[in-house]
C-alpha positions as CSV (number, residue, x, y, z in Angstrom):
1,M,39.8,-44.3,-10.8
2,A,38.5,-41.9,-8.8
3,D,35.0,-40.6,-8.8
4,L,34.2,-37.1,-11.0
5,P,34.4,-34.2,-8.5
6,D,31.1,-31.8,-8.8
7,A,33.8,-28.8,-8.6
8,L,34.3,-30.0,-12.1
9,L,31.2,-31.8,-12.9
10,E,29.2,-28.7,-12.6
11,P,30.8,-26.2,-14.8
12,A,31.1,-29.1,-17.4
13,R,27.6,-29.4,-17.3
14,D,26.5,-25.6,-17.6
15,A,29.1,-25.4,-20.6
16,R,27.4,-28.1,-22.0
17,A,24.3,-26.7,-21.8
18,L,24.9,-23.0,-22.4
19,Q,26.6,-25.0,-26.1
20,G,23.5,-26.6,-26.7
21,L,21.3,-23.6,-26.2
22,L,23.4,-21.2,-28.4
23,G,23.2,-24.1,-31.0
24,K,19.7,-23.9,-31.0
25,V,19.5,-20.4,-31.1
26,G,21.9,-20.2,-34.0
27,A,20.1,-22.5,-35.8
28,V,16.9,-20.9,-35.1
29,C,18.1,-17.5,-36.4
30,M,19.7,-19.0,-39.7
31,L,16.0,-20.5,-40.1
32,V,14.3,-17.4,-40.2
33,A,16.8,-15.7,-42.3
34,A,16.9,-18.1,-44.7
35,L,12.9,-18.4,-45.0
36,C,13.0,-14.6,-45.0
37,L,15.6,-14.1,-47.5
38,A,13.4,-17.1,-49.5
39,D,10.4,-14.7,-49.2
40,G,12.1,-11.7,-50.0
41,M,13.8,-13.2,-53.2
42,Q,10.5,-14.5,-54.3
43,S,8.6,-11.4,-54.2
44,V,11.7,-9.9,-56.5
45,I,11.8,-12.8,-58.7
46,R,7.9,-12.9,-59.4
47,S,7.7,-8.7,-59.5
48,G,11.0,-8.2,-61.5
49,N,13.5,-5.4,-61.3
50,D,11.9,-3.2,-63.1
51,E,8.8,-2.4,-60.9
52,I,8.5,0.5,-59.0
53,D,5.8,0.5,-56.1
54,I,5.1,4.6,-54.9
55,V,2.5,6.0,-53.1
56,P,1.3,9.5,-53.2
57,G,3.8,12.2,-51.9
58,E,6.5,9.9,-51.9
59,T,9.8,10.1,-53.6
60,L,12.3,7.2,-54.3
61,N,15.7,6.3,-56.0
62,V,16.3,4.4,-58.9
63,S,19.2,3.8,-61.1
64,G,20.6,1.9,-63.7
65,P,23.4,1.5,-66.8
66,T,24.5,4.3,-69.1
67,P,25.2,3.1,-72.4
68,L,26.8,6.3,-73.4
69,K,31.0,6.3,-72.2
70,N,30.8,9.8,-70.9
71,P,27.0,11.4,-70.7
72,V,25.9,14.2,-69.6
73,T,22.7,15.4,-67.9
74,S,21.3,16.8,-70.7
75,D,21.5,13.0,-72.8
76,V,18.9,11.9,-70.9
77,T,15.0,12.1,-71.3
78,A,12.5,10.1,-69.1
79,T,9.2,9.8,-70.3
80,F,5.8,8.5,-68.6
81,T,3.1,6.9,-70.2
82,P,0.3,7.7,-69.7
83,Q,1.6,11.2,-69.5
84,A,0.9,12.7,-66.0
85,P,2.4,16.2,-64.9
86,E,1.6,14.6,-61.1
87,L,4.8,12.0,-61.4
88,R,8.3,13.7,-62.2
89,F,12.0,12.0,-62.8
90,N,14.6,14.2,-61.2
91,L,18.8,13.0,-62.3
92,E,20.7,13.4,-59.9
93,G,23.9,12.6,-61.9
94,F,26.3,9.7,-62.7
95,F,28.4,7.4,-60.9
96,A,30.7,4.2,-61.3
97,G,29.6,0.8,-60.3
98,Y,29.9,-0.8,-57.5
99,W,30.9,-4.2,-58.9
100,F,32.4,-3.6,-62.2
101,G,33.0,0.2,-62.3
102,N,30.7,0.5,-65.3
103,G,29.1,4.0,-65.8
104,M,25.6,4.3,-64.1
105,W,23.5,6.9,-63.5
106,R,21.1,8.2,-60.3
107,G,17.7,9.3,-60.3
108,Q,14.9,10.2,-58.2
109,V,11.2,9.1,-59.1
110,S,8.0,11.2,-56.9
111,A,4.5,11.5,-57.2
112,D,2.2,14.5,-56.2
113,D,-0.5,14.1,-53.3
114,I,-3.4,14.5,-56.3
115,C,-1.8,12.0,-58.6
116,P,-4.3,9.2,-59.4
117,P,-3.3,5.3,-58.5
118,G,-2.7,3.3,-61.5
119,R,0.1,2.0,-63.7
120,Y,2.4,4.1,-65.6
121,G,5.4,3.2,-67.8
122,L,8.8,5.6,-67.3
123,R,11.1,5.2,-70.3
124,I,14.6,6.6,-69.7
125,H,16.6,7.3,-73.2
126,F,20.3,8.6,-73.6
127,R,20.4,11.0,-76.7
128,G,22.6,9.4,-79.6
129,A,22.2,5.8,-77.9
130,S,20.0,3.0,-79.7
131,P,16.6,2.4,-79.2
132,Q,17.2,-1.1,-78.0
133,T,19.1,0.4,-74.8
134,D,15.9,2.2,-73.5
135,Q,15.5,1.4,-69.6
136,R,12.0,0.6,-69.1
137,Y,10.3,0.7,-65.9
138,T,7.0,-0.1,-64.5
139,L,5.0,2.4,-62.1
140,I,2.8,0.9,-60.0
141,L,0.8,4.1,-58.1
142,H,-1.3,2.7,-55.3
143,E,-3.5,4.7,-53.2
144,D,-1.5,4.6,-50.1
145,A,0.9,2.3,-47.8
146,R,-2.1,0.3,-46.5
147,A,-2.8,-0.4,-50.3
148,R,0.6,-1.2,-51.2
149,Q,1.3,-3.5,-48.5
150,D,-2.0,-5.6,-49.2
151,A,-0.7,-5.9,-53.1
152,S,2.9,-7.0,-51.7
153,L,4.3,-10.5,-53.7
154,S,6.3,-10.9,-50.1
155,L,4.0,-12.6,-47.4
156,L,6.0,-10.8,-45.0
157,M,5.9,-7.5,-46.4
158,R,2.0,-8.1,-46.4
159,H,0.9,-9.0,-43.1
160,T,3.9,-7.3,-41.1
161,D,5.0,-4.3,-43.6
162,V,8.4,-5.5,-42.4
163,N,10.7,-5.8,-45.9
164,P,12.0,-9.6,-45.5
165,F,15.1,-8.7,-46.6
166,Y,15.9,-6.8,-42.9
167,P,15.1,-9.6,-40.8
168,A,17.3,-11.9,-42.9
169,A,20.3,-10.0,-42.4
170,V,19.5,-9.1,-38.4
171,G,19.2,-13.6,-38.6
172,V,22.3,-14.2,-40.4
173,V,24.3,-11.5,-37.7
174,L,23.0,-13.0,-34.9
175,G,23.4,-16.7,-35.9
176,I,26.9,-16.1,-36.9
177,A,27.5,-14.5,-33.4
178,S,25.7,-17.5,-32.0
179,M,27.9,-20.2,-33.7
180,A,31.0,-18.4,-32.4
181,F,29.8,-18.5,-29.3
182,T,28.7,-22.0,-29.0
183,Y,32.2,-22.7,-30.3
184,V,34.2,-21.2,-27.5
185,A,31.3,-22.8,-24.9
186,G,32.6,-26.3,-26.9
187,K,36.4,-25.3,-25.8
188,R,35.1,-24.5,-22.4
189,Y,33.7,-28.0,-22.0
190,L,36.5,-29.4,-23.5
191,L,38.6,-28.0,-21.1
192,Q,36.7,-29.1,-18.1
193,L,36.4,-33.1,-19.7
194,N,40.4,-32.5,-19.7
195,A,40.5,-31.3,-16.1
196,M,38.4,-34.3,-15.0
197,G,40.5,-36.7,-17.3
198,C,37.2,-37.9,-19.1
199,A,36.2,-37.9,-22.8
200,E,32.7,-37.8,-24.4
201,I,31.5,-40.5,-26.7
202,F,30.8,-39.2,-29.4
203,R,29.1,-42.1,-31.2
204,A,27.6,-45.4,-29.9
205,E,26.1,-48.5,-32.0
206,P,24.5,-51.2,-30.3
207,M,26.2,-54.6,-30.5
208,D,23.4,-57.0,-29.2
209,A,20.5,-56.6,-26.9
210,E,23.1,-56.1,-24.1
211,S,26.0,-54.3,-25.1
212,T,27.0,-51.4,-26.9
213,R,29.9,-50.2,-29.1
214,C,31.0,-46.8,-28.2
215,W,33.7,-44.4,-29.9
216,C,35.5,-41.5,-28.0
217,L,38.8,-39.5,-28.7
218,G,42.1,-41.6,-26.5
219,G,43.7,-38.0,-25.6
220,K,47.5,-37.7,-25.7
221,R,48.2,-40.9,-24.0
222,P,45.1,-43.3,-24.5
223,P,44.9,-46.6,-22.7
224,E,46.2,-49.7,-23.7
225,V,43.5,-52.2,-25.6
226,G,41.9,-54.4,-23.0
227,E,42.4,-52.0,-20.8
228,E,38.9,-51.3,-18.5
229,R,37.5,-47.5,-17.8
230,P,34.6,-46.6,-15.8
231,V,31.8,-44.8,-17.7
232,F,29.3,-42.0,-16.3
233,D,26.5,-39.8,-17.0
234,I,26.8,-35.9,-17.3
235,D,25.9,-35.9,-13.9
236,G,28.5,-38.0,-12.6
237,N,26.6,-40.9,-11.6
238,M,28.6,-44.0,-13.0
239,L,27.0,-46.5,-15.5
240,G,29.4,-49.2,-15.9
241,T,32.8,-50.2,-17.4
242,A,33.8,-49.9,-20.9
243,T,37.0,-52.1,-22.4
244,V,39.1,-50.6,-24.7
245,E,38.5,-52.6,-27.8
246,K,40.8,-50.5,-30.5
247,V,43.0,-47.6,-30.7
248,H,43.4,-46.0,-34.0
249,K,44.7,-42.3,-34.7
250,G,43.2,-41.0,-31.7
251,T,40.0,-42.6,-31.4
252,M,39.3,-45.7,-29.0
253,E,36.9,-48.2,-29.7
254,L,35.2,-49.4,-26.5
255,H,32.9,-52.1,-25.7
256,L,30.2,-51.3,-23.1
257,P,27.5,-53.8,-21.0
258,G,24.3,-52.5,-21.1
259,H,23.1,-49.5,-23.0
260,G,25.5,-46.9,-24.2
261,A,24.5,-43.1,-26.2
262,P,26.2,-40.2,-27.2
263,G,27.3,-37.7,-24.5
264,M,28.5,-39.9,-21.9
265,L,31.6,-39.9,-20.5
266,V,34.7,-42.1,-20.0
267,Q,37.3,-41.9,-17.7
268,L,41.0,-41.9,-19.0
269,A,42.9,-40.2,-16.4
270,S,42.1,-39.7,-12.6
271,P,41.1,-35.9,-11.8
272,A,43.5,-35.7,-9.3
273,A,46.3,-36.7,-11.9
274,T,45.4,-34.5,-14.1
275,I,45.2,-31.4,-11.7
276,T,48.3,-32.2,-10.2
277,K,49.6,-32.0,-14.1
278,Q,48.0,-28.7,-14.5
279,R,49.1,-27.2,-11.5
280,G,53.1,-28.6,-12.2
281,K,52.7,-26.4,-15.6
282,Q,51.6,-23.8,-14.0
283,N,54.5,-23.7,-11.4
284,A,56.8,-24.1,-14.1
285,S,55.9,-21.6,-16.3
286,R,55.8,-19.1,-13.3
287,A,59.4,-20.4,-12.6
């Protein structure tokens, strides 16, 4: 067996390092997304979906289901409790639900600049429908945006004024992208290993104080049981010689005198022979 050529080792090291970096970035992004999502969900659960936070001079969109089959604008009545002329409800219209196509209404709640802060009740009633179908909301009018931020049940919103669902969505997108690039970097690393005629040890267990049992993929033509194969680290330093003890379904079990660990490389074929085969295939395809 020949030594591992630096021309092949360097790209393999770079691909492996890139794969590890992208994997860590993806894990961090998904962790941030999970934390932000948990923060947002707990705030929604604690406050409820019937609570509306608003500040003077602001207009917010609200929507809900319609209990009538074919409602018209005049069927809808909005009542604020206590009565406040500075609070207004404007019905924009009706539409079909996004998921099941059920009837929905859409409107806007607005507060004038002079509206006093406090808690108000908003009741949406449809004429001819049972009072039990009335939709009730709690309107919390804060003094200003800072007061609304301080009262938020979301830790992220309270300290940064950022909706936690936004960084959660960004984290998921970046995490998925990082994982996709991790897969690409891993494929590139495997191609470099194949060019060197090597396989990576993916599992290692100490047999005793002086030897290790290792497992790696055997490739298309794995060595025979009893054959010896050199073992290198990722920098190309030879660490010893491992003996093939078992080959099962493309996986080799080896005995390595000394310490073995995942990430070490077992040379299955000469790099020169591998390169020659690849060149032969390229020449055949060109012909």
